[in-house]
N, CA, C and O atoms as a Maestro MAE file, in Angstrom:
{
 s_m_m2io_version
 :::
 2.0.0
}

f_m_ct {
 s_m_title
 :::
 protein
 m_atom[232] {
  # First column is atom index #
  i_m_mmod_type
  r_m_x_coord
  r_m_y_coord
  r_m_z_coord
  i_m_residue_number
  s_m_chain_name
  s_m_pdb_residue_name
  s_m_pdb_atom_name
  i_m_atomic_number
  :::
  1 25 8.067 16.699 -9.152 1 A "MET " " N  " 7
  2 3 8.606 15.823 -8.208 1 A "MET " " CA " 6
  3 2 8.585 14.864 -9.064 1 A "MET " " C  " 6
  4 15 7.576 14.362 -9.560 1 A "MET " " O  " 8
  5 25 10.648 14.338 -9.434 2 A "LYS " " N  " 7
  6 3 10.099 13.239 -10.436 2 A "LYS " " CA " 6
  7 2 9.956 12.090 -9.517 2 A "LYS " " C  " 6
  8 15 9.191 11.223 -9.937 2 A "LYS " " O  " 8
  9 25 10.617 11.819 -8.123 3 A "TYR " " N  " 7
  10 3 10.566 10.724 -7.425 3 A "TYR " " CA " 6
  11 2 9.728 10.918 -6.107 3 A "TYR " " C  " 6
  12 15 9.372 11.970 -5.576 3 A "TYR " " O  " 8
  13 25 9.486 9.478 -5.685 4 A "PRO " " N  " 7
  14 3 8.500 9.884 -4.167 4 A "PRO " " CA " 6
  15 2 9.634 10.335 -3.911 4 A "PRO " " C  " 6
  16 15 10.723 10.403 -4.482 4 A "PRO " " O  " 8
  17 25 8.768 10.925 -2.024 5 A "SER " " N  " 7
  18 3 9.824 11.982 -1.168 5 A "SER " " CA " 6
  19 2 9.720 10.727 -0.423 5 A "SER " " C  " 6
  20 15 9.331 9.692 -0.965 5 A "SER " " O  " 8
  21 25 10.074 10.800 0.860 6 A "ILE " " N  " 7
  22 3 10.838 9.902 1.630 6 A "ILE " " CA " 6
  23 2 9.840 9.730 2.613 6 A "ILE " " C  " 6
  24 15 10.040 8.780 3.369 6 A "ILE " " O  " 8
  25 25 9.053 10.242 2.760 7 A "ALA " " N  " 7
  26 3 7.452 10.146 3.872 7 A "ALA " " CA " 6
  27 2 6.896 9.400 2.985 7 A "ALA " " C  " 6
  28 15 6.209 8.512 3.490 7 A "ALA " " O  " 8
  29 25 6.936 9.414 1.318 8 A "ALA " " N  " 7
  30 3 5.656 8.644 1.335 8 A "ALA " " CA " 6
  31 2 6.062 7.073 1.296 8 A "ALA " " C  " 6
  32 15 5.304 6.118 1.461 8 A "ALA " " O  " 8
  33 25 7.379 7.054 1.050 9 A "LEU " " N  " 7
  34 3 8.035 5.815 0.868 9 A "LEU " " CA " 6
  35 2 7.935 5.039 2.562 9 A "LEU " " C  " 6
  36 15 7.734 3.922 3.038 9 A "LEU " " O  " 8
  37 25 8.207 6.387 3.022 10 A "ALA " " N  " 7
  38 3 8.062 5.276 4.635 10 A "ALA " " CA " 6
  39 2 6.197 4.667 4.932 10 A "ALA " " C  " 6
  40 15 5.473 3.674 4.995 10 A "ALA " " O  " 8
  41 25 6.236 5.964 5.015 11 A "ILE " " N  " 7
  42 3 4.850 5.096 5.045 11 A "ILE " " CA " 6
  43 2 3.996 4.061 4.204 11 A "ILE " " C  " 6
  44 15 3.093 3.413 4.734 11 A "ILE " " O  " 8
  45 25 4.374 3.923 2.686 12 A "ILE " " N  " 7
  46 3 4.329 2.228 2.352 12 A "ILE " " CA " 6
  47 2 4.576 1.451 3.027 12 A "ILE " " C  " 6
  48 15 3.876 0.585 3.552 12 A "ILE " " O  " 8
  49 25 6.543 1.871 3.149 13 A "ALA " " N  " 7
  50 3 6.974 0.609 4.491 13 A "ALA " " CA " 6
  51 2 6.408 0.551 5.570 13 A "ALA " " C  " 6
  52 15 7.075 -0.252 6.223 13 A "ALA " " O  " 8
  53 25 5.772 0.825 6.038 14 A "VAL " " N  " 7
  54 3 5.300 0.712 7.699 14 A "VAL " " CA " 6
  55 2 3.881 -0.434 7.461 14 A "VAL " " C  " 6
  56 15 3.767 -1.563 7.938 14 A "VAL " " O  " 8
  57 25 2.552 0.582 6.239 15 A "PHE " " N  " 7
  58 3 1.223 -0.187 5.903 15 A "PHE " " CA " 6
  59 2 2.317 -1.466 5.821 15 A "PHE " " C  " 6
  60 15 2.484 -1.936 6.946 15 A "PHE " " O  " 8
  61 25 3.210 -2.242 4.647 16 A "LEU " " N  " 7
  62 3 3.243 -3.733 4.516 16 A "LEU " " CA " 6
  63 2 3.515 -4.111 5.456 16 A "LEU " " C  " 6
  64 15 3.220 -5.256 5.798 16 A "LEU " " O  " 8
  65 25 4.393 -3.003 6.457 17 A "LEU " " N  " 7
  66 3 5.629 -3.912 7.768 17 A "LEU " " CA " 6
  67 2 4.235 -4.564 8.715 17 A "LEU " " C  " 6
  68 15 4.104 -5.533 9.463 17 A "LEU " " O  " 8
  69 25 3.247 -3.379 8.191 18 A "PHE " " N  " 7
  70 3 2.167 -3.737 9.759 18 A "PHE " " CA " 6
  71 2 1.599 -5.239 8.784 18 A "PHE " " C  " 6
  72 15 1.721 -6.445 9.000 18 A "PHE " " O  " 8
  73 25 0.991 -4.494 7.731 19 A "ASN " " N  " 7
  74 3 0.275 -5.684 7.085 19 A "ASN " " CA " 6
  75 2 0.555 -7.126 7.211 19 A "ASN " " C  " 6
  76 15 -0.061 -8.113 7.610 19 A "ASN " " O  " 8
  77 25 2.201 -6.768 6.515 20 A "GLY " " N  " 7
  78 3 2.581 -8.371 7.177 20 A "GLY " " CA " 6
  79 2 2.880 -8.595 8.318 20 A "GLY " " C  " 6
  80 15 2.220 -9.523 8.786 20 A "GLY " " O  " 8
  81 25 3.321 -8.324 8.738 21 A "VAL " " N  " 7
  82 3 2.905 -8.678 10.606 21 A "VAL " " CA " 6
  83 2 1.520 -9.275 11.303 21 A "VAL " " C  " 6
  84 15 1.331 -10.112 12.186 21 A "VAL " " O  " 8
  85 25 0.723 -8.527 10.567 22 A "VAL " " N  " 7
  86 3 -1.217 -9.374 11.005 22 A "VAL " " CA " 6
  87 2 -0.596 -9.913 10.090 22 A "VAL " " C  " 6
  88 15 0.628 -9.993 10.203 22 A "VAL " " O  " 8
  89 25 -1.226 -10.420 8.963 23 A "PHE " " N  " 7
  90 3 -0.937 -12.054 8.374 23 A "PHE " " CA " 6
  91 2 -0.255 -12.654 8.259 23 A "PHE " " C  " 6
  92 15 -0.575 -13.718 7.729 23 A "PHE " " O  " 8
  93 25 0.795 -12.514 8.543 24 A "PHE " " N  " 7
  94 3 2.262 -13.847 9.351 24 A "PHE " " CA " 6
  95 2 1.959 -14.147 10.754 24 A "PHE " " C  " 6
  96 15 2.390 -15.234 11.141 24 A "PHE " " O  " 8
  97 25 1.401 -13.529 11.494 25 A "THR " " N  " 7
  98 3 1.335 -13.462 12.728 25 A "THR " " CA " 6
  99 2 0.129 -13.471 13.141 25 A "THR " " C  " 6
  100 15 0.052 -13.082 14.307 25 A "THR " " O  " 8
  101 25 -1.240 -13.864 12.491 26 A "THR " " N  " 7
  102 3 -2.798 -13.842 13.392 26 A "THR " " CA " 6
  103 2 -2.715 -15.507 12.583 26 A "THR " " C  " 6
  104 15 -2.005 -15.953 11.682 26 A "THR " " O  " 8
  105 25 -3.908 -16.139 13.491 27 A "SER " " N  " 7
  106 3 -4.176 -17.458 12.827 27 A "SER " " CA " 6
  107 2 -5.589 -17.146 12.599 27 A "SER " " C  " 6
  108 15 -6.120 -18.231 12.833 27 A "SER " " O  " 8
  109 25 -6.703 -16.174 12.226 28 A "SER " " N  " 7
  110 3 -7.597 -15.489 11.913 28 A "SER " " CA " 6
  111 2 -7.660 -15.743 10.542 28 A "SER " " C  " 6
  112 15 -6.687 -15.232 9.988 28 A "SER " " O  " 8
  113 25 -8.519 -16.410 9.644 29 A "GLU " " N  " 7
  114 3 -8.312 -16.218 8.862 29 A "GLU " " CA " 6
  115 2 -9.243 -15.346 8.130 29 A "GLU " " C  " 6
  116 15 -9.058 -15.076 6.943 29 A "GLU " " O  " 8
  117 25 -9.970 -15.019 8.624 30 A "THR " " N  " 7
  118 3 -10.919 -13.336 8.224 30 A "THR " " CA " 6
  119 2 -9.457 -12.069 8.431 30 A "THR " " C  " 6
  120 15 -9.091 -11.259 7.579 30 A "THR " " O  " 8
  121 25 -8.996 -12.229 9.523 31 A "ALA " " N  " 7
  122 3 -8.065 -11.491 9.356 31 A "ALA " " CA " 6
  123 2 -7.155 -11.025 8.894 31 A "ALA " " C  " 6
  124 15 -6.572 -9.974 9.158 31 A "ALA " " O  " 8
  125 25 -6.825 -12.397 7.575 32 A "GLN " " N  " 7
  126 3 -5.865 -12.658 7.005 32 A "GLN " " CA " 6
  127 2 -6.273 -11.924 5.614 32 A "GLN " " C  " 6
  128 15 -5.533 -11.200 4.948 32 A "GLN " " O  " 8
  129 25 -7.481 -12.239 5.354 33 A "LEU " " N  " 7
  130 3 -8.239 -12.053 4.276 33 A "LEU " " CA " 6
  131 2 -8.645 -9.794 3.904 33 A "LEU " " C  " 6
  132 15 -8.569 -9.102 2.888 33 A "LEU " " O  " 8
  133 25 -9.065 -9.468 5.477 34 A "LEU " " N  " 7
  134 3 -9.129 -7.943 4.826 34 A "LEU " " CA " 6
  135 2 -7.991 -7.439 5.216 34 A "LEU " " C  " 6
  136 15 -7.850 -6.235 5.432 34 A "LEU " " O  " 8
  137 25 -6.786 -8.564 5.387 35 A "VAL " " N  " 7
  138 3 -5.649 -7.940 5.554 35 A "VAL " " CA " 6
  139 2 -4.879 -7.697 4.250 35 A "VAL " " C  " 6
  140 15 -4.258 -6.634 4.225 35 A "VAL " " O  " 8
  141 25 -4.780 -8.684 2.873 36 A "LEU " " N  " 7
  142 3 -4.921 -8.685 1.929 36 A "LEU " " CA " 6
  143 2 -5.726 -8.247 1.153 36 A "LEU " " C  " 6
  144 15 -5.303 -8.190 -0.002 36 A "LEU " " O  " 8
  145 25 -7.589 -7.617 1.441 37 A "LEU " " N  " 7
  146 3 -8.002 -6.500 0.264 37 A "LEU " " CA " 6
  147 2 -7.818 -5.357 0.935 37 A "LEU " " C  " 6
  148 15 -8.213 -4.431 0.226 37 A "LEU " " O  " 8
  149 25 -7.181 -4.769 2.529 38 A "SER " " N  " 7
  150 3 -6.112 -3.831 2.496 38 A "SER " " CA " 6
  151 2 -5.506 -3.508 1.952 38 A "SER " " C  " 6
  152 15 -5.252 -2.351 1.617 38 A "SER " " O  " 8
  153 25 -4.855 -4.935 1.552 39 A "SER " " N  " 7
  154 3 -3.705 -3.847 0.201 39 A "SER " " CA " 6
  155 2 -3.998 -4.322 -0.777 39 A "SER " " C  " 6
  156 15 -3.675 -3.636 -1.746 39 A "SER " " O  " 8
  157 25 -4.403 -5.071 -0.964 40 A "LEU " " N  " 7
  158 3 -5.163 -4.174 -2.826 40 A "LEU " " CA " 6
  159 2 -5.987 -3.873 -2.268 40 A "LEU " " C  " 6
  160 15 -6.350 -4.720 -1.451 40 A "LEU " " O  " 8
  161 25 -6.318 -3.343 -2.282 41 A "ALA " " N  " 7
  162 3 -7.237 -1.391 -1.737 41 A "ALA " " CA " 6
  163 2 -6.333 -0.464 -2.205 41 A "ALA " " C  " 6
  164 15 -6.436 0.432 -3.043 41 A "ALA " " O  " 8
  165 25 -5.038 -1.006 -1.210 42 A "PHE " " N  " 7
  166 3 -4.385 0.395 -1.123 42 A "PHE " " CA " 6
  167 2 -2.960 0.144 -2.231 42 A "PHE " " C  " 6
  168 15 -1.994 0.848 -1.936 42 A "PHE " " O  " 8
  169 25 -2.800 -0.656 -3.279 43 A "PHE " " N  " 7
  170 3 -1.860 -0.356 -4.287 43 A "PHE " " CA " 6
  171 2 -2.731 0.100 -5.531 43 A "PHE " " C  " 6
  172 15 -2.172 0.476 -6.561 43 A "PHE " " O  " 8
  173 25 -4.137 0.058 -5.411 44 A "GLY " " N  " 7
  174 3 -4.766 0.382 -6.689 44 A "GLY " " CA " 6
  175 2 -4.682 1.846 -6.451 44 A "GLY " " C  " 6
  176 15 -3.709 2.493 -6.838 44 A "GLY " " O  " 8
  177 25 -5.850 2.468 -5.718 45 A "LEU " " N  " 7
  178 3 -5.363 3.289 -5.143 45 A "LEU " " CA " 6
  179 2 -3.915 4.426 -5.403 45 A "LEU " " C  " 6
  180 15 -4.024 5.553 -5.886 45 A "LEU " " O  " 8
  181 25 -2.504 3.735 -4.910 46 A "LEU " " N  " 7
  182 3 -1.665 3.900 -5.031 46 A "LEU " " CA " 6
  183 2 -1.010 4.574 -6.928 46 A "LEU " " C  " 6
  184 15 -0.374 5.553 -7.318 46 A "LEU " " O  " 8
  185 25 -1.701 3.257 -7.640 47 A "LEU " " N  " 7
  186 3 -1.360 3.235 -9.100 47 A "LEU " " CA " 6
  187 2 -2.764 4.005 -9.826 47 A "LEU " " C  " 6
  188 15 -2.680 3.801 -11.037 47 A "LEU " " O  " 8
  189 25 -3.848 4.705 -9.547 48 A "ILE " " N  " 7
  190 3 -4.501 4.842 -9.792 48 A "ILE " " CA " 6
  191 2 -4.041 6.482 -9.083 48 A "ILE " " C  " 6
  192 15 -4.658 7.446 -9.536 48 A "ILE " " O  " 8
  193 25 -3.007 6.732 -8.031 49 A "GLY " " N  " 7
  194 3 -2.371 7.938 -8.284 49 A "GLY " " CA " 6
  195 2 -1.431 8.763 -9.148 49 A "GLY " " C  " 6
  196 15 -1.483 9.858 -9.708 49 A "GLY " " O  " 8
  197 25 -0.205 7.387 -8.971 50 A "VAL " " N  " 7
  198 3 1.117 7.677 -10.000 50 A "VAL " " CA " 6
  199 2 -0.333 8.005 -12.087 50 A "VAL " " C  " 6
  200 15 -0.856 9.030 -12.524 50 A "VAL " " O  " 8
  201 25 -0.340 7.213 -12.372 51 A "LYS " " N  " 7
  202 3 -1.313 7.370 -13.799 51 A "LYS " " CA " 6
  203 2 -2.109 8.788 -13.489 51 A "LYS " " C  " 6
  204 15 -2.155 9.574 -14.436 51 A "LYS " " O  " 8
  205 25 -2.608 9.103 -12.512 52 A "LYS " " N  " 7
  206 3 -3.283 10.227 -12.856 52 A "LYS " " CA " 6
  207 2 -1.662 11.435 -13.125 52 A "LYS " " C  " 6
  208 15 -1.401 12.099 -14.128 52 A "LYS " " O  " 8
  209 25 -0.794 11.318 -11.706 53 A "ARG " " N  " 7
  210 3 0.375 12.194 -11.537 53 A "ARG " " CA " 6
  211 2 0.863 12.520 -13.158 53 A "ARG " " C  " 6
  212 15 0.828 13.561 -13.813 53 A "ARG " " O  " 8
  213 25 1.322 11.173 -13.478 54 A "HIS " " N  " 7
  214 3 2.147 10.387 -15.331 54 A "HIS " " CA " 6
  215 2 0.984 11.547 -16.402 54 A "HIS " " C  " 6
  216 15 1.390 12.209 -17.357 54 A "HIS " " O  " 8
  217 25 -0.322 11.519 -15.947 55 A "GLU " " N  " 7
  218 3 -0.837 12.452 -17.318 55 A "GLU " " CA " 6
  219 2 -0.707 13.863 -16.834 55 A "GLU " " C  " 6
  220 15 -0.610 14.742 -17.690 55 A "GLU " " O  " 8
  221 25 -0.695 14.133 -15.781 56 A "GLN " " N  " 7
  222 3 -0.233 15.755 -15.434 56 A "GLN " " CA " 6
  223 2 1.033 16.433 -15.897 56 A "GLN " " C  " 6
  224 15 1.084 17.524 -16.466 56 A "GLN " " O  " 8
  225 25 2.112 15.603 -15.563 57 A "ASN " " N  " 7
  226 3 3.034 15.796 -15.831 57 A "ASN " " CA " 6
  227 2 3.383 15.443 -17.304 57 A "ASN " " C  " 6
  228 15 4.582 15.409 -17.580 57 A "ASN " " O  " 8
  229 25 2.352 15.139 -18.423 58 A "SER " " N  " 7
  230 3 2.595 14.335 -19.800 58 A "SER " " CA " 6
  231 2 2.225 15.962 -20.691 58 A "SER " " C  " 6
  232 15 2.252 16.013 -21.921 58 A "SER " " O  " 8
  :::
 }
 m_bond[231] {
  # First column is bond index #
  i_m_from
  i_m_to
  i_m_order
  :::
  1 1 2 1
  2 2 3 1
  3 3 4 2
  4 3 5 1
  5 5 6 1
  6 6 7 1
  7 7 8 2
  8 7 9 1
  9 9 10 1
  10 10 11 1
  11 11 12 2
  12 11 13 1
  13 13 14 1
  14 14 15 1
  15 15 16 2
  16 15 17 1
  17 17 18 1
  18 18 19 1
  19 19 20 2
  20 19 21 1
  21 21 22 1
  22 22 23 1
  23 23 24 2
  24 23 25 1
  25 25 26 1
  26 26 27 1
  27 27 28 2
  28 27 29 1
  29 29 30 1
  30 30 31 1
  31 31 32 2
  32 31 33 1
  33 33 34 1
  34 34 35 1
  35 35 36 2
  36 35 37 1
  37 37 38 1
  38 38 39 1
  39 39 40 2
  40 39 41 1
  41 41 42 1
  42 42 43 1
  43 43 44 2
  44 43 45 1
  45 45 46 1
  46 46 47 1
  47 47 48 2
  48 47 49 1
  49 49 50 1
  50 50 51 1
  51 51 52 2
  52 51 53 1
  53 53 54 1
  54 54 55 1
  55 55 56 2
  56 55 57 1
  57 57 58 1
  58 58 59 1
  59 59 60 2
  60 59 61 1
  61 61 62 1
  62 62 63 1
  63 63 64 2
  64 63 65 1
  65 65 66 1
  66 66 67 1
  67 67 68 2
  68 67 69 1
  69 69 70 1
  70 70 71 1
  71 71 72 2
  72 71 73 1
  73 73 74 1
  74 74 75 1
  75 75 76 2
  76 75 77 1
  77 77 78 1
  78 78 79 1
  79 79 80 2
  80 79 81 1
  81 81 82 1
  82 82 83 1
  83 83 84 2
  84 83 85 1
  85 85 86 1
  86 86 87 1
  87 87 88 2
  88 87 89 1
  89 89 90 1
  90 90 91 1
  91 91 92 2
  92 91 93 1
  93 93 94 1
  94 94 95 1
  95 95 96 2
  96 95 97 1
  97 97 98 1
  98 98 99 1
  99 99 100 2
  100 99 101 1
  101 101 102 1
  102 102 103 1
  103 103 104 2
  104 103 105 1
  105 105 106 1
  106 106 107 1
  107 107 108 2
  108 107 109 1
  109 109 110 1
  110 110 111 1
  111 111 112 2
  112 111 113 1
  113 113 114 1
  114 114 115 1
  115 115 116 2
  116 115 117 1
  117 117 118 1
  118 118 119 1
  119 119 120 2
  120 119 121 1
  121 121 122 1
  122 122 123 1
  123 123 124 2
  124 123 125 1
  125 125 126 1
  126 126 127 1
  127 127 128 2
  128 127 129 1
  129 129 130 1
  130 130 131 1
  131 131 132 2
  132 131 133 1
  133 133 134 1
  134 134 135 1
  135 135 136 2
  136 135 137 1
  137 137 138 1
  138 138 139 1
  139 139 140 2
  140 139 141 1
  141 141 142 1
  142 142 143 1
  143 143 144 2
  144 143 145 1
  145 145 146 1
  146 146 147 1
  147 147 148 2
  148 147 149 1
  149 149 150 1
  150 150 151 1
  151 151 152 2
  152 151 153 1
  153 153 154 1
  154 154 155 1
  155 155 156 2
  156 155 157 1
  157 157 158 1
  158 158 159 1
  159 159 160 2
  160 159 161 1
  161 161 162 1
  162 162 163 1
  163 163 164 2
  164 163 165 1
  165 165 166 1
  166 166 167 1
  167 167 168 2
  168 167 169 1
  169 169 170 1
  170 170 171 1
  171 171 172 2
  172 171 173 1
  173 173 174 1
  174 174 175 1
  175 175 176 2
  176 175 177 1
  177 177 178 1
  178 178 179 1
  179 179 180 2
  180 179 181 1
  181 181 182 1
  182 182 183 1
  183 183 184 2
  184 183 185 1
  185 185 186 1
  186 186 187 1
  187 187 188 2
  188 187 189 1
  189 189 190 1
  190 190 191 1
  191 191 192 2
  192 191 193 1
  193 193 194 1
  194 194 195 1
  195 195 196 2
  196 195 197 1
  197 197 198 1
  198 198 199 1
  199 199 200 2
  200 199 201 1
  201 201 202 1
  202 202 203 1
  203 203 204 2
  204 203 205 1
  205 205 206 1
  206 206 207 1
  207 207 208 2
  208 207 209 1
  209 209 210 1
  210 210 211 1
  211 211 212 2
  212 211 213 1
  213 213 214 1
  214 214 215 1
  215 215 216 2
  216 215 217 1
  217 217 218 1
  218 218 219 1
  219 219 220 2
  220 219 221 1
  221 221 222 1
  222 222 223 1
  223 223 224 2
  224 223 225 1
  225 225 226 1
  226 226 227 1
  227 227 228 2
  228 227 229 1
  229 229 230 1
  230 230 231 1
  231 231 232 2
  :::
 }
}
């Protein structure tokens, strides 16, 4: 598959929506920090997966 599936894009969109809602509606700095760290971890894993798939396809 050359492009990500609709399900994968939906999962990413829901994750970003949830993190955005938590980040902008909470007044707790700890919760905001946890949301930022989870977002960074998520995108890090996403980039690793994309890199591995790219290596397998080439």
